[in-house]
N, C-alpha and C positions, 0 to 999 in steps of 0.2 A: 610187524602187521601189515598186509596188504594192501597199498592203495586204491582206493577208489574210484575209477576213471569214468569221468562223464562221456557224451554220446560223441559231443564236439571232437573232447581229448584222443579217444579213440582212433578216430577218424584218421587227425591230426599229427599224432604219434607214430615213432619208426615203427615199421611193418618187419617182423623175426624174418629171416631167410626163406628158410621152409615155407612161410604163409607166401612169398614171393611167388615161387612157384607156383602154389596153387591158385592163386592168382593169376599169375601166366597161362597155364593147365584151362583154366574158365573162362578165359576172352578165348584160347584154342577149342576150346568146343561150342563157343556161343560163334566163330568164327566158321566151324565146318555145318551147323546147323544151318547158317546163313546159305552156306555155299547149296546145302543138298536140298533145300526148298526148290531148286531149280531141276532137280530131275525128278520126273516123274512118275520113276517108279516107288521111291521110297516116301511112306505114307507122313503126312505133314503132323499127325500126333506124333510119329516120330520123332520127328526134328522138330516139335516142339517143347518136348520133354528133355532132348538135349542141350536146349540152348536154356530151360528152367535150369536144369541140375549146374550146368556152367553160370547162369549167372547168379545162383544162390550160393556155391563155391566159392566165388570171386568178391561177394560181398561179404558172407561171414569174414572169410579171409582177411579182408578191409580190417573187421576188428579188433583182431589181433593186436596187442600191444608186447614189443619187448620188453622185457622187465631188466631194471636195472640191478648190478651188482649189489648184496647188501654190503654196505661201509663196514669193512672189521679195518683190525686194528694191529698193528707187530705181533703183539701178548698174547692174543685170540688165535694165532697161529701156529 
C-alpha cells in the first residue's frame, strides 16, 4: 500500500533524479524568458508564456517524491 504524503512532506522529501533535471530545465526556461524581455523584437506574451511554463515545470517537479524500495526478505527473492 502506498503512503499518502502531506504537502509539507512532499516538499521536504528527496526528489528523484529525473525530476531534479526537470527543475533545472524549468529554471533555465525562466532565466531565458527574463533575459529575452530586454529584446524588443520578441513580444512580452511569448516571454510570459515561457516563464509560466518554466515555473510550472519546476513547481510540479518539486512535488515528486522518491519512492523507497519495498522491504523484501531473502525467502521472497
